[in-house]
N, C-alpha and C positions, 0 to 999 in steps of 0.2 A: 289566532288573534282576530277579533271581530273588528271590521272596519266598515264604516259607512262614509262614502265620499260623495259630497254634493258638487254639482257643477251647473253652469248655465246662468248664474246670476249676472247682473250688470246694471247699466244705466239705460233707461228707456223713457220715452216721452209718454205723457198721459194718452191713453187710448191704444198704446202699443201692446206688444205681446212678448213673452219670454217663456222658454221651456226649461224647467229645472229637471235635473237627473240626479239620482242617488244610486250609486253602485255599491252593492253589499258584498262582503266576503267574510268567511269565517262563521257563517250561520246557515242553518237549513232554511233558506229563504222562503220556501213555499209555505211553511207553516206559520210564518210571522205575519201579524198585522203591520202594515206600513203606514206611517203617518207623516204629514208635513205640518210643522209648527212654524210660527214666526214670532219675532220679538222686535218691536219698534223701540226707539230710545225712550226711556222713562216709563215704559209699559211692561206689563207682565207678558210672559210667553203665552201664546194662544194657539189652540188647535185650528188649523186651516182646513185640512182635508185628511180623510182616512180611507184606507182600503183594506179589507180583511182578506184572509187566505182564500175565501170563496169568491172574491172579486166584488163584494158589496161595498158601496161607497157612502161616505157622509161628508157634508161640507158645513163650514161655518156660514151663517146666514149672509155675512158680509161678502162672500165670494161666490155664492150660488149663482149659477148661470154664466159665470165668467171663468172659473177655474175648473179644470178637469184632472183628476188623479187617475193614474193607470199603472199597471205593473206588467213586467215581462219576466215571468218566473225562469225562463230559460237563460236570460241574461242577468238574473238576480238584480234587477234594476226597477226602481219606481220613478215615475215621472209626475211632474206637475205642470200642466199646460195652463198658462195664465194669459188671458185675453182681456181686452178693455181695461188695462191697468189704470189705477187711480193713484193720486198722490198718497193717499192713506194706505196703500199697499207697500209703501217703503218700509223695509224691515230686513233683519237677518232671518233667512229661512233655514230651518233645521229639519233634517230627515231623522225619523225615529222608527225603530223596529221593536215590536213588543210581542212576547209570547210567554204566558204565565208570569213568572217573576222576573223573566229576562227582559231587559229594557236597555236599548243601546241608542246612542246619539251620534250624529255626524258633527262636523266642526262648524257647519253653517256656511251659507253663501249670501252675500249682500245683494239685495234688490233695491234699486233706487229709481223712483219714478219722479222725473223732474223735467220741466220745460227749459 
């Protein structure tokens, strides 16, 4: 059974930081591309950051320079370090694992940026 379990969300003030984690089980983690998506109320889900099996990363323009995605293959975990958070970063953040036709999602974790 495949599971992606996110953690680390919460309430933070503008300018603050959070670190999201996504622990995977039931997959050969090392071969999967791992992604973080987010969905704000009334908006479509968008890709925030991606890291492939080789460790190459990509970011949405809106988070470049503020967010960092990383992975620990030994722990089967992907991280999203979020710094300099803004009101517009408020969303449910989802972990996603992709390999070929296989596509798995976590349940999401809420990030709220508010003063």
